PDBQT receptor file of N, H, CA, C and O in Angstrom, charges set to zero:
ATOM      1  N   MET A   1      23.811  -6.072  20.100  1.00  0.00    +0.000 N 
ATOM      2  CA  MET A   1      22.810  -5.837  19.054  1.00  0.00    +0.000 C 
ATOM      3  C   MET A   1      21.525  -6.634  19.319  1.00  0.00    +0.000 C 
ATOM      4  O   MET A   1      20.517  -6.428  18.643  1.00  0.00    +0.000 OA
ATOM      5  N   SER A   2      21.564  -7.539  20.298  1.00  0.00    +0.000 N 
ATOM      6  H   SER A   2      22.383  -7.707  20.847  1.00  0.00    +0.000 HD
ATOM      7  CA  SER A   2      20.405  -8.409  20.520  1.00  0.00    +0.000 C 
ATOM      8  C   SER A   2      19.201  -7.630  21.056  1.00  0.00    +0.000 C 
ATOM      9  O   SER A   2      18.072  -8.112  20.962  1.00  0.00    +0.000 OA
ATOM     10  N   HIS A   3      19.420  -6.442  21.612  1.00  0.00    +0.000 N 
ATOM     11  H   HIS A   3      20.337  -6.051  21.688  1.00  0.00    +0.000 HD
ATOM     12  CA  HIS A   3      18.295  -5.687  22.142  1.00  0.00    +0.000 C 
ATOM     13  C   HIS A   3      17.496  -4.991  21.038  1.00  0.00    +0.000 C 
ATOM     14  O   HIS A   3      16.465  -4.381  21.320  1.00  0.00    +0.000 OA
ATOM     15  N   TRP A   4      17.952  -5.071  19.798  1.00  0.00    +0.000 N 
ATOM     16  H   TRP A   4      18.790  -5.566  19.569  1.00  0.00    +0.000 HD
ATOM     17  CA  TRP A   4      17.216  -4.476  18.676  1.00  0.00    +0.000 C 
ATOM     18  C   TRP A   4      16.244  -5.471  18.029  1.00  0.00    +0.000 C 
ATOM     19  O   TRP A   4      15.419  -5.085  17.200  1.00  0.00    +0.000 OA
ATOM     20  N   THR A   5      16.342  -6.745  18.407  1.00  0.00    +0.000 N 
ATOM     21  H   THR A   5      17.011  -7.058  19.080  1.00  0.00    +0.000 HD
ATOM     22  CA  THR A   5      15.576  -7.762  17.689  1.00  0.00    +0.000 C 
ATOM     23  C   THR A   5      14.074  -7.639  17.906  1.00  0.00    +0.000 C 
ATOM     24  O   THR A   5      13.303  -8.148  17.093  1.00  0.00    +0.000 OA
ATOM     25  N   HIS A   6      13.631  -6.979  18.977  1.00  0.00    +0.000 N 
ATOM     26  H   HIS A   6      14.258  -6.565  19.637  1.00  0.00    +0.000 HD
ATOM     27  CA  HIS A   6      12.200  -6.863  19.215  1.00  0.00    +0.000 C 
ATOM     28  C   HIS A   6      11.590  -5.667  18.495  1.00  0.00    +0.000 C 
ATOM     29  O   HIS A   6      10.392  -5.416  18.630  1.00  0.00    +0.000 OA
ATOM     30  N   ILE A   7      12.394  -4.921  17.730  1.00  0.00    +0.000 N 
ATOM     31  H   ILE A   7      13.367  -5.125  17.620  1.00  0.00    +0.000 HD
ATOM     32  CA  ILE A   7      11.882  -3.748  17.019  1.00  0.00    +0.000 C 
ATOM     33  C   ILE A   7      11.799  -4.025  15.512  1.00  0.00    +0.000 C 
ATOM     34  O   ILE A   7      11.924  -3.110  14.698  1.00  0.00    +0.000 OA
ATOM     35  N   HIS A   8      11.589  -5.284  15.154  1.00  0.00    +0.000 N 
ATOM     36  H   HIS A   8      11.487  -6.028  15.815  1.00  0.00    +0.000 HD
ATOM     37  CA  HIS A   8      11.471  -5.581  13.721  1.00  0.00    +0.000 C 
ATOM     38  C   HIS A   8      10.008  -5.535  13.307  1.00  0.00    +0.000 C 
ATOM     39  O   HIS A   8       9.121  -5.797  14.119  1.00  0.00    +0.000 OA
ATOM     40  N   ILE A   9       9.756  -5.202  12.041  1.00  0.00    +0.000 N 
ATOM     41  H   ILE A   9      10.477  -4.990  11.381  1.00  0.00    +0.000 HD
ATOM     42  CA  ILE A   9       8.391  -5.139  11.531  1.00  0.00    +0.000 C 
ATOM     43  C   ILE A   9       7.978  -6.543  11.088  1.00  0.00    +0.000 C 
ATOM     44  O   ILE A   9       8.660  -7.152  10.264  1.00  0.00    +0.000 OA
ATOM     45  N   PRO A  10       6.875  -7.062  11.619  1.00  0.00    +0.000 N 
ATOM     46  CA  PRO A  10       6.421  -8.397  11.208  1.00  0.00    +0.000 C 
ATOM     47  C   PRO A  10       6.033  -8.437   9.731  1.00  0.00    +0.000 C 
ATOM     48  O   PRO A  10       5.592  -7.439   9.161  1.00  0.00    +0.000 OA
ATOM     49  N   ALA A  11       6.207  -9.597   9.136  1.00  0.00    +0.000 N 
ATOM     50  H   ALA A  11       6.565 -10.407   9.600  1.00  0.00    +0.000 HD
ATOM     51  CA  ALA A  11       5.926  -9.741   7.705  1.00  0.00    +0.000 C 
ATOM     52  C   ALA A  11       4.448  -9.500   7.412  1.00  0.00    +0.000 C 
ATOM     53  O   ALA A  11       4.102  -8.979   6.352  1.00  0.00    +0.000 OA
ATOM     54  N   SER A  12       3.574  -9.876   8.348  1.00  0.00    +0.000 N 
ATOM     55  H   SER A  12       3.855 -10.300   9.209  1.00  0.00    +0.000 HD
ATOM     56  CA  SER A  12       2.137  -9.696   8.111  1.00  0.00    +0.000 C 
ATOM     57  C   SER A  12       1.786  -8.218   7.989  1.00  0.00    +0.000 C 
ATOM     58  O   SER A  12       0.921  -7.852   7.194  1.00  0.00    +0.000 OA
ATOM     59  N   ALA A  13       2.447  -7.367   8.769  1.00  0.00    +0.000 N 
ATOM     60  H   ALA A  13       3.150  -7.665   9.415  1.00  0.00    +0.000 HD
ATOM     61  CA  ALA A  13       2.190  -5.934   8.684  1.00  0.00    +0.000 C 
ATOM     62  C   ALA A  13       2.625  -5.402   7.321  1.00  0.00    +0.000 C 
ATOM     63  O   ALA A  13       1.959  -4.545   6.739  1.00  0.00    +0.000 OA
ATOM     64  N   LEU A  14       3.749  -5.916   6.815  1.00  0.00    +0.000 N 
ATOM     65  H   LEU A  14       4.290  -6.612   7.288  1.00  0.00    +0.000 HD
ATOM     66  CA  LEU A  14       4.216  -5.480   5.497  1.00  0.00    +0.000 C 
ATOM     67  C   LEU A  14       3.247  -5.924   4.405  1.00  0.00    +0.000 C 
ATOM     68  O   LEU A  14       2.999  -5.190   3.448  1.00  0.00    +0.000 OA
ATOM     69  N   LEU A  15       2.700  -7.136   4.555  1.00  0.00    +0.000 N 
ATOM     70  H   LEU A  15       2.902  -7.732   5.332  1.00  0.00    +0.000 HD
ATOM     71  CA  LEU A  15       1.752  -7.626   3.556  1.00  0.00    +0.000 C 
ATOM     72  C   LEU A  15       0.492  -6.771   3.546  1.00  0.00    +0.000 C 
ATOM     73  O   LEU A  15      -0.014  -6.418   2.481  1.00  0.00    +0.000 OA
ATOM     74  N   VAL A  16      -0.015  -6.438   4.731  1.00  0.00    +0.000 N 
ATOM     75  H   VAL A  16       0.396  -6.724   5.597  1.00  0.00    +0.000 HD
ATOM     76  CA  VAL A  16      -1.207  -5.599   4.812  1.00  0.00    +0.000 C 
ATOM     77  C   VAL A  16      -0.925  -4.226   4.213  1.00  0.00    +0.000 C 
ATOM     78  O   VAL A  16      -1.753  -3.669   3.493  1.00  0.00    +0.000 OA
ATOM     79  N   HIS A  17       0.255  -3.686   4.519  1.00  0.00    +0.000 N 
ATOM     80  H   HIS A  17       0.928  -4.139   5.104  1.00  0.00    +0.000 HD
ATOM     81  CA  HIS A  17       0.620  -2.366   4.005  1.00  0.00    +0.000 C 
ATOM     82  C   HIS A  17       0.699  -2.371   2.486  1.00  0.00    +0.000 C 
ATOM     83  O   HIS A  17       0.207  -1.449   1.835  1.00  0.00    +0.000 OA
ATOM     84  N   SER A  18       1.320  -3.410   1.914  1.00  0.00    +0.000 N 
ATOM     85  H   SER A  18       1.719  -4.159   2.443  1.00  0.00    +0.000 HD
ATOM     86  CA  SER A  18       1.459  -3.468   0.458  1.00  0.00    +0.000 C 
ATOM     87  C   SER A  18       0.095  -3.668  -0.203  1.00  0.00    +0.000 C 
ATOM     88  O   SER A  18      -0.144  -3.174  -1.305  1.00  0.00    +0.000 OA
ATOM     89  N   LYS A  19      -0.803  -4.397   0.478  1.00  0.00    +0.000 N 
ATOM     90  H   LYS A  19      -0.609  -4.799   1.373  1.00  0.00    +0.000 HD
ATOM     91  CA  LYS A  19      -2.142  -4.585  -0.080  1.00  0.00    +0.000 C 
ATOM     92  C   LYS A  19      -2.892  -3.264  -0.098  1.00  0.00    +0.000 C 
ATOM     93  O   LYS A  19      -3.579  -2.951  -1.070  1.00  0.00    +0.000 OA
ATOM     94  N   ILE A  20      -2.763  -2.481   0.979  1.00  0.00    +0.000 N 
ATOM     95  H   ILE A  20      -2.205  -2.735   1.769  1.00  0.00    +0.000 HD
ATOM     96  CA  ILE A  20      -3.422  -1.169   1.040  1.00  0.00    +0.000 C 
ATOM     97  C   ILE A  20      -2.877  -0.263  -0.057  1.00  0.00    +0.000 C 
ATOM     98  O   ILE A  20      -3.634   0.459  -0.706  1.00  0.00    +0.000 OA
ATOM     99  N   LEU A  21      -1.554  -0.302  -0.262  1.00  0.00    +0.000 N 
ATOM    100  H   LEU A  21      -0.939  -0.889   0.266  1.00  0.00    +0.000 HD
ATOM    101  CA  LEU A  21      -0.942   0.533  -1.291  1.00  0.00    +0.000 C 
ATOM    102  C   LEU A  21      -1.432   0.143  -2.681  1.00  0.00    +0.000 C 
ATOM    103  O   LEU A  21      -1.713   1.012  -3.506  1.00  0.00    +0.000 OA
ATOM    104  N   SER A  22      -1.538  -1.167  -2.946  1.00  0.00    +0.000 N 
ATOM    105  H   SER A  22      -1.310  -1.873  -2.275  1.00  0.00    +0.000 HD
ATOM    106  CA  SER A  22      -1.986  -1.600  -4.268  1.00  0.00    +0.000 C 
ATOM    107  C   SER A  22      -3.458  -1.256  -4.480  1.00  0.00    +0.000 C 
ATOM    108  O   SER A  22      -3.858  -0.888  -5.584  1.00  0.00    +0.000 OA
ATOM    109  N   ASP A  23      -4.273  -1.376  -3.412  1.00  0.00    +0.000 N 
ATOM    110  H   ASP A  23      -3.948  -1.675  -2.515  1.00  0.00    +0.000 HD
ATOM    111  CA  ASP A  23      -5.676  -0.990  -3.526  1.00  0.00    +0.000 C 
ATOM    112  C   ASP A  23      -5.798   0.502  -3.817  1.00  0.00    +0.000 C 
ATOM    113  O   ASP A  23      -6.608   0.920  -4.644  1.00  0.00    +0.000 OA
ATOM    114  N   LEU A  24      -4.984   1.300  -3.127  1.00  0.00    +0.000 N 
ATOM    115  H   LEU A  24      -4.326   0.960  -2.455  1.00  0.00    +0.000 HD
ATOM    116  CA  LEU A  24      -5.007   2.753  -3.315  1.00  0.00    +0.000 C 
ATOM    117  C   LEU A  24      -4.573   3.115  -4.732  1.00  0.00    +0.000 C 
ATOM    118  O   LEU A  24      -5.134   4.021  -5.348  1.00  0.00    +0.000 OA
ATOM    119  N   ARG A  25      -3.567   2.399  -5.249  1.00  0.00    +0.000 N 
ATOM    120  H   ARG A  25      -3.111   1.663  -4.750  1.00  0.00    +0.000 HD
ATOM    121  CA  ARG A  25      -3.084   2.667  -6.603  1.00  0.00    +0.000 C 
ATOM    122  C   ARG A  25      -4.160   2.326  -7.624  1.00  0.00    +0.000 C 
ATOM    123  O   ARG A  25      -4.358   3.057  -8.594  1.00  0.00    +0.000 OA
ATOM    124  N   GLY A  26      -4.852   1.218  -7.404  1.00  0.00    +0.000 N 
ATOM    125  H   GLY A  26      -4.691   0.625  -6.615  1.00  0.00    +0.000 HD
ATOM    126  CA  GLY A  26      -5.927   0.830  -8.304  1.00  0.00    +0.000 C 
ATOM    127  C   GLY A  26      -7.060   1.848  -8.292  1.00  0.00    +0.000 C 
ATOM    128  O   GLY A  26      -7.639   2.161  -9.332  1.00  0.00    +0.000 OA
ATOM    129  N   PHE A  27      -7.370   2.362  -7.103  1.00  0.00    +0.000 N 
ATOM    130  H   PHE A  27      -6.900   2.108  -6.257  1.00  0.00    +0.000 HD
ATOM    131  CA  PHE A  27      -8.413   3.367  -6.978  1.00  0.00    +0.000 C 
ATOM    132  C   PHE A  27      -8.029   4.642  -7.710  1.00  0.00    +0.000 C 
ATOM    133  O   PHE A  27      -8.858   5.246  -8.391  1.00  0.00    +0.000 OA
ATOM    134  N   CYS A  28      -6.774   5.052  -7.573  1.00  0.00    +0.000 N 
ATOM    135  H   CYS A  28      -6.100   4.562  -7.020  1.00  0.00    +0.000 HD
ATOM    136  CA  CYS A  28      -6.293   6.255  -8.257  1.00  0.00    +0.000 C 
ATOM    137  C   CYS A  28      -6.324   6.070  -9.761  1.00  0.00    +0.000 C 
ATOM    138  O   CYS A  28      -6.642   7.002 -10.499  1.00  0.00    +0.000 OA
ATOM    139  N   ASP A  29      -5.990   4.849 -10.228  1.00  0.00    +0.000 N 
ATOM    140  H   ASP A  29      -5.732   4.091  -9.628  1.00  0.00    +0.000 HD
ATOM    141  CA  ASP A  29      -6.035   4.583 -11.665  1.00  0.00    +0.000 C 
ATOM    142  C   ASP A  29      -7.464   4.703 -12.188  1.00  0.00    +0.000 C 
ATOM    143  O   ASP A  29      -7.692   5.297 -13.242  1.00  0.00    +0.000 OA
ATOM    144  N   GLU A  30      -8.431   4.140 -11.453  1.00  0.00    +0.000 N 
ATOM    145  H   GLU A  30      -8.246   3.657 -10.597  1.00  0.00    +0.000 HD
ATOM    146  CA  GLU A  30      -9.827   4.222 -11.887  1.00  0.00    +0.000 C 
ATOM    147  C   GLU A  30     -10.311   5.663 -11.885  1.00  0.00    +0.000 C 
ATOM    148  O   GLU A  30     -11.041   6.084 -12.783  1.00  0.00    +0.000 OA
ATOM    149  N   LEU A  31      -9.900   6.418 -10.869  1.00  0.00    +0.000 N 
ATOM    150  H   LEU A  31      -9.307   6.076 -10.140  1.00  0.00    +0.000 HD
ATOM    151  CA  LEU A  31     -10.287   7.826 -10.778  1.00  0.00    +0.000 C 
ATOM    152  C   LEU A  31      -9.711   8.613 -11.951  1.00  0.00    +0.000 C 
ATOM    153  O   LEU A  31     -10.392   9.452 -12.541  1.00  0.00    +0.000 OA
ATOM    154  N   TRP A  32      -8.442   8.334 -12.284  1.00  0.00    +0.000 N 
ATOM    155  H   TRP A  32      -7.889   7.653 -11.805  1.00  0.00    +0.000 HD
ATOM    156  CA  TRP A  32      -7.783   9.021 -13.394  1.00  0.00    +0.000 C 
ATOM    157  C   TRP A  32      -8.469   8.711 -14.724  1.00  0.00    +0.000 C 
ATOM    158  O   TRP A  32      -8.653   9.601 -15.555  1.00  0.00    +0.000 OA
ATOM    159  N   ILE A  33      -8.844   7.452 -14.920  1.00  0.00    +0.000 N 
ATOM    160  H   ILE A  33      -8.695   6.729 -14.244  1.00  0.00    +0.000 HD
ATOM    161  CA  ILE A  33      -9.536   7.055 -16.151  1.00  0.00    +0.000 C 
ATOM    162  C   ILE A  33     -10.883   7.770 -16.238  1.00  0.00    +0.000 C 
ATOM    163  O   ILE A  33     -11.281   8.229 -17.309  1.00  0.00    +0.000 OA
ATOM    164  N   ALA A  34     -11.581   7.862 -15.109  1.00  0.00    +0.000 N 
ATOM    165  H   ALA A  34     -11.258   7.489 -14.239  1.00  0.00    +0.000 HD
ATOM    166  CA  ALA A  34     -12.879   8.537 -15.095  1.00  0.00    +0.000 C 
ATOM    167  C   ALA A  34     -12.728  10.016 -15.447  1.00  0.00    +0.000 C 
ATOM    168  O   ALA A  34     -13.530  10.561 -16.205  1.00  0.00    +0.000 OA
ATOM    169  N   VAL A  35     -11.706  10.659 -14.901  1.00  0.00    +0.000 N 
ATOM    170  H   VAL A  35     -11.054  10.216 -14.286  1.00  0.00    +0.000 HD
ATOM    171  CA  VAL A  35     -11.464  12.072 -15.189  1.00  0.00    +0.000 C 
ATOM    172  C   VAL A  35     -11.119  12.265 -16.668  1.00  0.00    +0.000 C 
ATOM    173  O   VAL A  35     -11.586  13.211 -17.302  1.00  0.00    +0.000 OA
ATOM    174  N   GLN A  36     -10.296  11.360 -17.211  1.00  0.00    +0.000 N 
ATOM    175  H   GLN A  36      -9.917  10.592 -16.696  1.00  0.00    +0.000 HD
ATOM    176  CA  GLN A  36      -9.908  11.468 -18.618  1.00  0.00    +0.000 C 
ATOM    177  C   GLN A  36     -11.120  11.286 -19.543  1.00  0.00    +0.000 C 
ATOM    178  O   GLN A  36     -11.232  11.974 -20.558  1.00  0.00    +0.000 OA
ATOM    179  N   SER A  37     -12.009  10.380 -19.201  1.00  0.00    +0.000 N 
ATOM    180  H   SER A  37     -11.918   9.822 -18.377  1.00  0.00    +0.000 HD
ATOM    181  CA  SER A  37     -13.147  10.108 -20.077  1.00  0.00    +0.000 C 
ATOM    182  C   SER A  37     -14.171  11.244 -20.031  1.00  0.00    +0.000 C 
ATOM    183  O   SER A  37     -14.935  11.425 -20.979  1.00  0.00    +0.000 OA
ATOM    184  N   HIS A  38     -14.192  12.006 -18.938  1.00  0.00    +0.000 N 
ATOM    185  H   HIS A  38     -13.571  11.859 -18.168  1.00  0.00    +0.000 HD
ATOM    186  CA  HIS A  38     -15.146  13.115 -18.831  1.00  0.00    +0.000 C 
ATOM    187  C   HIS A  38     -14.666  14.340 -19.606  1.00  0.00    +0.000 C 
ATOM    188  O   HIS A  38     -15.482  15.099 -20.129  1.00  0.00    +0.000 OA
ATOM    189  N   SER A  39     -13.370  14.537 -19.685  1.00  0.00    +0.000 N 
ATOM    190  H   SER A  39     -12.707  13.921 -19.260  1.00  0.00    +0.000 HD
ATOM    191  CA  SER A  39     -12.854  15.740 -20.337  1.00  0.00    +0.000 C 
ATOM    192  C   SER A  39     -12.593  15.531 -21.823  1.00  0.00    +0.000 C 
ATOM    193  O   SER A  39     -12.156  16.455 -22.509  1.00  0.00    +0.000 OA
TER     194      SER A  39
């Protein structure tokens, strides 16, 4: 199983990914609020 150890995802990549997801979610929330206020 030792040959699988080099295929792990680094923690920094996960942090960047989660930050992008949270930014995207915030953007979608703002967009949704804008759409609701216009209609």
